[in-house]
C-alpha positions in Angstrom: 102.9 2.2 80.8 103.1 -1.6 81.9 107.1 -1.0 82.2 106.4 1.5 85.3 103.6 -0.4 86.4 105.5 -3.6 87.0 108.7 -0.7 88.4 106.4 0.7 91.2 106.1 -2.6 93.1 109.7 -3.6 92.6 110.3 -0.3 94.1 107.9 -0.2 97.0 109.2 -3.8 98.1 112.8 -2.3 98.1 111.8 0.2 100.1 110.0 -1.5 102.2 112.9 -3.9 103.1 115.4 -1.2 103.2 113.0 0.6 106.2 113.6 -3.0 107.8 116.9 -3.1 107.6 117.2 0.4 109.2 114.7 -0.9 111.6 116.6 -3.7 113.1 120.0 -2.1 112.9 118.3 0.7 115.2 117.4 -2.2 117.3 120.8 -4.1 117.4 122.6 -0.4 118.4 119.5 0.1 120.6 120.3 -3.4 122.1 124.0 -3.2 122.4 124.3 0.3 124.3 121.9 -1.4 126.8 124.1 -4.4 126.9 127.0 -1.9 127.7 125.3 -0.3 130.6 123.7 -3.5 132.0 127.5 -4.9 132.0 128.9 -1.9 133.8 125.8 -1.8 136.6 126.8 -5.9 136.9 130.6 -4.6 137.5 129.3 -2.0 139.9 127.3 -4.9 141.6 130.3 -6.8 142.3 132.1 -4.4 144.7 128.9 -5.5 146.6 127.9 -9.0 145.9 131.8 -9.6 146.3 132.1 -8.1 149.8 128.9 -9.4 151.3 128.1 -12.7 149.6 131.4 -14.2 148.4 133.9 -12.9 150.7 137.5 -14.2 149.9 138.8 -16.5 152.6 140.7 -15.7 154.7 143.6 -17.5 154.2 143.8 -16.8 150.1 146.4 -14.6 150.4 148.4 -16.2 152.3 147.2 -19.5 150.1 149.3 -17.5 147.0 153.0 -18.0 148.9 155.0 -17.2 151.5 156.2 -13.7 150.3 154.9 -10.6 148.8 156.9 -8.4 146.9 155.8 -4.8 146.5 157.9 -1.9 144.3 157.5 1.8 145.6 157.2 0.5 149.2 158.7 3.3 151.0 155.3 5.3 151.4 152.0 5.8 150.0 150.3 3.0 148.1 153.0 0.5 148.3 153.3 1.1 152.1 150.0 0.4 152.6 150.0 -2.9 150.3 152.8 -4.1 152.8 150.9 -3.7 155.9 148.0 -5.1 154.7 149.7 -8.1 153.2 151.6 -8.5 156.7 148.5 -8.7 158.2 147.3 -11.4 155.9 149.8 -13.6 157.2 152.6 -12.6 154.4 155.9 -12.0 154.9 156.8 -9.1 152.8 160.0 -8.1 150.5 159.9 -4.0 150.1 162.1 -2.8 146.9 162.3 1.0 146.8 164.6 4.0 146.6 165.2 6.0 149.5 166.9 3.2 152.2 166.2 5.5 155.3 162.6 5.0 154.4 162.5 1.1 153.8 163.7 0.7 157.2 161.1 2.6 159.3 158.5 1.3 156.9 159.9 -2.5 157.6 160.8 -1.5 161.6 157.1 -1.0 161.8 155.7 -3.6 160.3 157.8 -6.2 161.6 156.3 -5.0 165.5 152.9 -4.8 164.3 152.2 -7.5 162.6 155.5 -10.4 163.7 156.0 -10.6 159.9 159.5 -11.5 158.2 160.5 -8.2 156.2 163.4 -8.3 153.7 164.3 -4.8 151.7 166.0 -4.3 148.7 167.1 -0.6 147.6 166.7 -0.1 144.1 166.0 3.2 141.9 163.7 1.8 139.2 164.3 4.8 137.1 167.7 3.2 136.2 168.2 -0.2 133.8 170.8 -2.0 135.7 168.9 -2.8 138.6 167.5 -6.5 137.7 170.3 -8.1 137.9 170.6 -7.6 142.2 167.1 -7.7 143.2 166.9 -11.2 141.0 169.8 -12.1 143.3 167.9 -10.9 146.3 164.8 -12.7 145.6 166.6 -16.2 145.4 165.1 -19.2 147.0 162.0 -17.2 148.2 158.7 -18.7 147.2 156.7 -15.6 146.5 153.2 -16.1 145.9 152.3 -12.1 144.9 153.6 -9.0 143.1 152.2 -5.8 143.6 153.9 -4.0 140.7 153.3 -0.3 142.3 156.3 1.9 141.9 155.4 4.8 139.4 156.2 8.7 138.8 155.0 11.7 137.5 156.8 14.6 136.5 154.5 17.0 137.6 150.6 16.7 139.2 149.7 19.8 137.7 148.5 19.7 134.2 150.8 20.9 131.2 150.8 20.8 127.4 153.4 18.1 126.0 155.7 20.6 124.6 155.5 22.5 128.3 157.2 19.2 130.0 160.6 18.1 130.5 162.5 16.8 127.1 163.9 13.7 129.2 161.3 11.4 129.7 163.1 8.4 130.0 163.4 8.3 133.5 159.8 7.8 133.1 159.4 4.9 131.0 161.6 3.4 133.2 159.9 3.7 136.3 156.4 3.0 134.8 157.0 0.9 132.2 159.9 -1.2 132.2 159.6 -1.8 136.1 156.3 -3.5 135.1 157.5 -6.0 132.5 161.0 -6.9 134.2 159.7 -7.8 138.0 156.7 -9.6 136.3 159.6 -11.4 134.3 161.6 -11.8 137.0 158.3 -13.7 139.1 156.0 -14.7 137.1 157.7 -18.2 135.8 158.1 -19.2 139.5 154.1 -18.6 139.5 153.9 -21.0 136.7 155.6 -23.7 138.0 153.7 -23.8 141.2 150.4 -22.9 139.3 149.3 -20.0 141.2 149.7 -16.5 142.5 148.5 -13.0 142.3 150.1 -10.2 140.4 148.7 -6.7 140.8 149.8 -3.8 138.6 149.0 -0.8 139.7 148.2 1.6 136.6 145.7 4.9 137.1 142.4 6.1 135.4 144.4 8.0 133.3 145.3 4.9 132.1 142.1 3.7 130.8 141.7 6.5 127.8 144.0 8.9 126.3 144.5 12.0 129.3 145.1 15.5 127.4 147.5 17.5 129.5 148.9 14.4 130.5 150.1 13.0 127.8 153.2 10.6 128.3 152.2 9.8 132.5 148.6 8.7 130.5 150.4 6.5 127.9 152.9 4.8 130.2 149.7 4.1 132.6 147.6 3.0 129.4 150.7 0.6 128.6 150.2 -1.0 132.3 146.3 -1.3 131.1 147.0 -3.3 127.9 149.9 -5.6 129.2 148.2 -7.1 131.8 145.3 -7.8 130.5 147.0 -9.1 127.7 149.4 -11.2 130.1 145.6 -12.5 132.5 144.4 -13.8 128.9 148.0 -16.1 128.7 148.0 -16.9 132.0 144.7 -17.2 133.7 144.5 -21.5 132.9 147.7 -21.6 135.2 145.7 -20.8 138.2 147.6 -17.1 138.2 145.6 -14.1 138.4 146.9 -10.8 137.4 144.6 -8.0 138.0 145.6 -4.0 136.7 144.2 -1.7 139.1 143.1 2.3 137.9 142.6 4.4 140.7 142.0 8.2 140.1 142.5 10.6 143.4 144.5 8.9 145.6 146.0 11.3 149.2 150.0 10.1 148.7 153.0 11.5 148.1 153.1 11.6 144.1 149.7 13.7 144.7 151.0 16.0 147.3 148.9 14.7 150.1 145.5 15.7 148.2 142.6 16.4 151.3 141.1 13.0 151.7 136.8 13.0 150.5 134.4 10.9 149.2 136.6 10.4 146.3 140.0 11.2 147.5 140.9 7.7 149.6 143.7 7.4 152.0 146.2 5.2 150.7 145.4 2.6 153.6 141.4 2.8 152.7 141.7 2.3 149.1 144.2 -1.1 149.7 142.1 -2.5 151.9 139.3 -2.3 149.6 141.1 -2.9 146.8 142.3 -6.4 148.3 138.8 -7.5 148.9 138.1 -7.1 145.0 141.1 -9.5 142.9 138.1 -11.6 142.3 136.3 -9.0 140.9 137.6 -8.9 137.2 140.8 -8.3 135.5 140.8 -4.6 135.5 139.1 -2.6 138.7 139.3 0.7 139.6 139.6 -0.2 143.1 137.0 1.3 145.5 133.2 1.9 144.8 133.8 5.3 144.9 136.3 5.3 141.4 133.9 2.9 140.2 130.8 5.0 139.9 133.0 7.8 138.6 134.7 6.2 136.4 131.1 5.2 135.2 130.0 8.6 135.5 132.8 10.3 133.3 132.3 7.0 130.4 129.1 9.3 129.7 131.0 12.5 128.5 131.2 11.9 124.8 134.8 11.8 123.7 134.2 15.4 121.0 132.8 17.3 124.5 136.3 15.4 127.0 139.1 16.1 123.9 137.2 19.8 122.7 139.7 22.3 123.7 137.4 24.2 126.4 137.5 20.9 128.5 141.5 21.5 128.2 141.2 25.0 129.1 138.8 23.8 132.1 141.0 21.4 133.4 144.6 23.6 132.3 142.8 26.0 134.6 140.7 25.1 137.5 142.5 21.9 138.2 146.0 23.6 138.2 143.7 26.2 141.0 142.9 22.9 142.9 145.8 21.4 143.2 148.1 24.5 144.1 145.2 25.0 146.9 145.8 21.6 148.3 149.9 22.1 148.1 149.7 25.3 150.7 
């Protein structure tokens, strides 16, 4: 009897201690969740604060160097970056596959901005193009690199086994181009201790997207590579930013109708260039940042469920085909 009387207070104390640990654990988890949402709110607020109270000086882009190099510059986002950076006073190197498009865009830039434009014809689905690019860039003071070139086999969602078997072109274009072009240009930036590299990824690279598995994976590489590289070189005065946009009306998206979410390439590029100081990873515009915040609220079990995939497969396909007409 005496033994049970002695043991009861010990068990009670043990239970109370466990309860206190659980309470503290719940408080810690709650604090971390609140902190996570607070950080997201702060990130969104940067879009207003940077543009209103701490805008980039007009000379910022020009101060990086004399030339900007843009891949995939013949149309879409690459074309918009070429025009916009020329307006900021840089000379432009445009690299893309179709010579006629490059010549047409180059002529327009020269006439409207007075910038010098150099064009390099290159097919980024090939592996043997970089020696020629290196020779053509020799002697240029390159302050900005925009790794924009990319491809997708179909903008319509589909299961992995229903897609094409040959994926090497996609890997060369979406992954190898970013690595190879960065290696060509980053070394001189390191010597001069300044430079800006913008790597255009996709919202599909922020986390795995079912029914776009290969494309999503290649864009996830761009995100990881960019953030790792920024950690390595930020102390050397080089800004490396990855941009993960959602819907933009370009030839690759079959010119989706612009709306509050779907931006034109010109709108998107103008806004994204105001935000190069907003962090290592941005969505590129306020509308896409808010959309990313809302999508992050969807639990992963719901996002990766068969129901969600069926909705994406049926309704998204229907919407995209309507826009094709």
